[in-house]
C-alpha positions in Angstrom: -94.5 -1.5 -49.1 -97.1 -4.3 -48.4 -98.3 -6.0 -51.5 -102.0 -5.9 -52.1 -103.9 -9.1 -51.3 -104.9 -10.7 -54.6 -107.2 -13.7 -54.7 -106.6 -15.8 -57.8 -109.2 -18.5 -58.8 -108.2 -22.1 -58.0 -108.5 -23.2 -61.7 -106.1 -20.4 -62.6 -103.7 -21.4 -59.9 -103.8 -25.0 -60.8 -103.2 -24.4 -64.5 -100.3 -22.0 -63.8 -98.7 -24.4 -61.3 -99.1 -27.4 -63.4 -97.6 -25.6 -66.4 -94.5 -24.9 -64.4 -94.3 -28.6 -63.3 -94.9 -29.8 -66.9 -92.1 -27.5 -68.3 -89.7 -28.7 -65.7 -90.8 -32.3 -65.9 -90.6 -32.6 -69.7 -87.0 -31.3 -69.6 -86.0 -33.8 -66.9 -87.8 -36.6 -68.8 -85.9 -35.8 -72.0 -82.7 -35.9 -70.0 -83.7 -39.3 -68.5 -84.5 -40.7 -71.9 -81.2 -39.5 -73.3 -79.4 -41.2 -70.5 -81.4 -44.3 -70.8 -80.7 -44.8 -74.5 -77.1 -43.5 -74.2 -77.5 -41.1 -77.2 -74.9 -38.7 -76.0 -72.4 -41.3 -74.8 -71.2 -42.3 -71.3 -69.4 -39.0 -70.6 -72.4 -36.7 -71.4 -73.5 -36.2 -67.7 -69.9 -35.2 -66.8 -69.5 -32.8 -69.8 -72.9 -31.2 -69.3 -72.3 -30.9 -65.6 -69.0 -29.0 -66.2 -70.7 -26.8 -68.9 -73.5 -25.9 -66.4 -71.1 -25.3 -63.5 -68.4 -23.3 -65.2 -70.3 -21.4 -67.9 -74.1 -21.5 -68.0 -74.9 -21.1 -64.2 -72.5 -18.2 -63.7 -74.0 -16.4 -66.7 -77.6 -17.1 -65.6 -76.9 -15.9 -62.0 -75.2 -12.8 -63.2 -78.1 -11.9 -65.6 -80.8 -12.7 -63.0 -79.1 -10.9 -60.1 -77.9 -7.8 -62.1 -81.4 -7.1 -63.1 -83.0 -8.0 -59.8 -84.5 -5.4 -57.4 -81.9 -4.9 -54.7 -84.8 -4.8 -52.2 -85.7 -8.4 -53.2 -82.1 -9.5 -52.7 -81.9 -8.2 -49.2 -85.5 -8.3 -48.1 -87.0 -9.9 -45.0 -87.3 -13.2 -47.0 -83.6 -13.7 -46.6 -83.5 -13.9 -42.8 -86.7 -16.0 -42.9 -85.1 -18.5 -45.2 -81.9 -18.5 -43.3 -83.6 -19.1 -39.9 -85.7 -21.8 -41.4 -82.7 -23.6 -42.8 -80.8 -23.2 -39.4 -83.7 -24.8 -37.5 -83.9 -27.8 -39.8 -80.1 -28.3 -39.8 -80.1 -28.3 -36.0 -82.9 -30.9 -35.8 -81.1 -33.3 -38.1 -77.7 -32.8 -36.3 -79.3 -33.5 -32.9 -80.9 -36.7 -34.1 -78.0 -38.0 -36.3 -75.1 -37.0 -34.2 -76.4 -37.3 -30.6 -79.0 -40.1 -31.0 -77.7 -42.2 -33.9 -74.0 -41.4 -33.2 -73.2 -40.8 -36.9 -69.8 -39.5 -37.9 -69.1 -35.8 -38.6 -68.9 -36.3 -42.3 -72.2 -38.2 -42.6 -73.9 -35.8 -40.3 -72.9 -32.8 -42.4 -74.0 -34.4 -45.6 -77.3 -35.6 -44.1 -78.0 -32.2 -42.6 -77.3 -30.5 -45.9 -79.6 -33.0 -47.6 -82.4 -32.0 -45.2 -81.9 -28.2 -45.4 -80.0 -27.1 -48.5 -82.5 -26.3 -51.3 -82.0 -26.6 -55.0 -82.4 -22.9 -55.5 -80.5 -22.8 -58.8 -81.4 -25.4 -61.4 -84.8 -26.3 -60.0 -85.6 -23.2 -57.9 -85.1 -20.7 -60.7 -87.5 -22.2 -63.3 -90.1 -23.1 -60.6 -89.9 -19.6 -59.1 -90.4 -18.2 -62.6 -93.6 -20.2 -63.1 -95.0 -20.4 -59.6 -94.0 -16.9 -58.3 -93.7 -14.9 -61.4 -90.0 -14.0 -61.2 -86.7 -15.9 -61.4 -85.2 -13.5 -58.9 -86.8 -14.8 -55.7 -84.3 -17.7 -55.2 -81.4 -15.2 -55.5 -81.1 -14.4 -51.7 -81.1 -18.1 -50.9 -78.5 -18.8 -53.6 -76.3 -16.1 -52.0 -76.8 -17.3 -48.5 -75.9 -20.9 -49.4 -72.9 -20.0 -51.6 -71.4 -17.4 -49.4 -72.2 -18.7 -45.9 -73.2 -22.3 -45.9 -70.7 -23.5 -48.5 -67.6 -22.3 -46.7 -68.8 -23.8 -43.4 -69.6 -27.1 -45.1 -66.3 -27.4 -46.9 -64.4 -26.6 -43.7 -66.3 -29.2 -41.7 -65.8 -31.9 -44.4 -62.1 -31.0 -44.6 -61.9 -31.5 -40.9 -63.9 -34.8 -41.0 -61.8 -36.3 -43.8 -58.3 -35.0 -43.0 -56.0 -34.5 -40.1 -56.0 -30.7 -40.4 -58.4 -27.9 -41.2 -57.2 -26.1 -44.3 -58.9 -22.8 -43.9 -56.9 -21.1 -46.7 -57.8 -23.8 -49.2 -61.5 -23.6 -48.2 -61.5 -19.8 -48.7 -59.7 -20.1 -52.0 -62.1 -22.7 -53.3 -65.1 -20.5 -52.3 -63.9 -17.2 -53.9 -62.8 -19.0 -57.1 -66.1 -20.8 -57.5 -67.5 -19.5 -60.8 -71.1 -19.6 -59.4 -70.0 -17.4 -56.5 -68.2 -15.0 -58.9 -71.3 -14.7 -61.1 -73.5 -14.2 -58.1 -71.3 -11.6 -56.5 -70.8 -9.6 -59.8 -74.6 -9.7 -60.4 -75.3 -8.5 -56.9 -72.8 -5.6 -57.2 -74.3 -4.5 -60.5 -77.7 -4.6 -58.9 -76.7 -2.9 -55.7 -74.9 0.0 -57.4 -77.4 0.1 -60.3 -74.6 -0.2 -62.9 -76.2 -0.1 -66.3 -75.2 -2.5 -69.1 -75.7 -1.5 -72.8 -77.7 -4.0 -74.9 -74.6 -4.8 -76.9 -73.0 -6.3 -73.7 -76.1 -7.6 -71.9 -77.9 -9.3 -74.8 -75.0 -11.8 -75.5 -74.9 -12.6 -71.8 -78.6 -13.2 -71.7 -78.5 -15.3 -74.8 -76.0 -17.7 -73.2 -77.8 -17.6 -69.9 -81.0 -18.7 -71.6 -79.5 -22.1 -72.2 -78.8 -22.7 -68.5 -82.2 -23.9 -67.2 -82.9 -26.4 -70.1 -79.4 -27.9 -70.0 -79.5 -28.0 -66.2 -82.7 -29.9 -66.1 -81.7 -32.3 -69.0 -78.4 -32.9 -67.2 -80.3 -33.7 -64.0 -82.7 -36.0 -65.8 -79.7 -38.0 -67.2 -78.3 -38.4 -63.7 -81.5 -40.2 -62.6 -80.9 -43.1 -65.0 -80.0 -46.2 -63.1 -80.7 -45.0 -59.6 -82.1 -47.5 -57.0 -83.6 -45.5 -54.2 -83.1 -46.9 -50.7 -81.3 -49.9 -52.2 -78.4 -49.7 -49.8 -79.0 -50.9 -46.3 -77.6 -49.1 -43.3 -78.6 -45.5 -44.1 -82.3 -45.8 -45.0 -83.4 -44.1 -41.8 -80.9 -41.2 -42.5 -82.5 -40.8 -46.0 -86.0 -41.0 -44.6 -85.3 -38.5 -41.9 -83.6 -36.0 -44.3 -86.5 -36.4 -46.8 -89.2 -35.9 -44.2 -87.4 -32.8 -42.8 -87.0 -31.4 -46.3 -90.5 -32.1 -47.7 -92.7 -31.6 -44.6 -90.9 -29.9 -41.7 -89.0 -27.3 -43.6 -92.0 -25.8 -45.4 -94.0 -25.8 -42.2 -91.1 -24.1 -40.3 -90.8 -21.6 -43.1 -94.5 -20.7 -42.9 -94.3 -20.3 -39.1 -91.1 -18.1 -39.2 -92.4 -16.0 -42.1 -95.9 -15.6 -40.6 -95.4 -15.4 -36.8 -91.8 -14.4 -36.3 -91.2 -11.9 -39.1 -94.8 -11.0 -39.9 -94.3 -11.0 -43.7 -97.2 -10.2 -46.0 -99.1 -13.0 -47.9 -96.8 -12.9 -50.9 -93.7 -13.0 -48.8 -94.9 -16.0 -46.8 -95.7 -17.8 -50.1 -92.1 -17.1 -51.4 -90.5 -18.4 -48.2 -92.7 -21.6 -48.2 -92.1 -22.3 -51.9 -88.3 -21.9 -51.5 -88.3 -24.1 -48.4 -90.2 -26.8 -50.2 -87.7 -27.0 -53.1 -85.9 -30.3 -53.3 -82.4 -31.0 -51.9 -79.6 -29.3 -53.8 -77.6 -31.4 -56.2 -74.3 -30.0 -55.1 -74.8 -31.8 -51.8 -74.1 -35.0 -53.8 -71.1 -33.3 -55.4 -69.7 -32.6 -51.9 -70.4 -36.2 -50.9 -68.5 -37.5 -54.0 -65.6 -35.1 -53.5 -65.0 -36.2 -49.9 -66.2 -39.8 -50.2 -68.7 -39.7 -47.4 -72.6 -39.8 -47.3 -73.0 -40.5 -51.0 -76.0 -42.8 -50.5 -77.7 -40.4 -48.2 -77.4 -37.4 -50.5 -78.2 -39.2 -53.7 -81.4 -40.9 -52.4 -82.6 -37.8 -50.6 -82.2 -35.7 -53.8 -84.2 -38.2 -55.8 -87.0 -38.6 -53.2 -87.3 -34.8 -52.6 -87.3 -34.0 -56.3 -90.3 -36.2 -56.9 -92.0 -35.5 -53.5 -91.8 -31.7 -53.8 -94.4 -31.7 -56.5 -97.5 -32.2 -54.3 -96.0 -30.1 -51.6 -95.4 -27.1 -53.9 -98.8 -27.6 -55.5 -100.4 -27.5 -52.0 -98.5 -24.4 -51.0 -99.6 -22.5 -54.1 -103.2 -23.6 -53.9 -103.7 -23.1 -50.1 -101.6 -20.0 -49.3 -103.1 -16.6 -50.3 -101.1 -14.5 -52.7 
């Protein structure tokens, strides 16, 4: 069913959009301040990161996905986002691999920096405030976790070792707590399995801590960063950032509008998701495999700041 075209006044859009940015920005700012003064100690980012990864994010994704409309999970927005990401990945790979002759590992990390969006800890709260629902990033989360992640890990394994350990890659993927939470939530939604309040309410209570802790943890990670401070990979960072902030939203708009013919709201969802900053787990991959750390870290920082005017422009200019 096509959504009715609703024209919202510009002042209303601006206020709603800015509210979302203020909420996210304050949480990140609190985290940065905590990291700056060292209130929680030197190990706080590591501890909060593990808390988010192993507990809070799986709970949040299960709660969001289990209550999401299955038609949203598998709507036309999914192929639109997938095609958009594939195009941007291909552009980066051609330039980095064929023109600049980068190694496989650096090319993979750079391509992910350009095309893998932060659909979880930044995407969920922004989607809630900008689009009215936290469920819209769910299809992208599933696509990235179940398709992009295994391919990425396999390529990085091949780039940093003498053999491709497919079994280990599959095991790492299926035992990922975020993947488990996402899959269970999707199954509960797809089969419309009801959960009594005595079960769902505790899950929702724990999930409610995910977004604030995620944003505070990210803010702490920004302390001490020097963007573009390492010579040798500045053009990689600038290319990935430009593709992420400018090219990807434009490609998303073209794909959603002219290739798949989505309605106004669907186009807005695809563009907003495409304009999200680079996913933090790209840096986690870079750390794990010891390749492309500067590229991923600096691109995450630039796109996290730079996505604000891009998202604001998308919400103000696109009809919804």
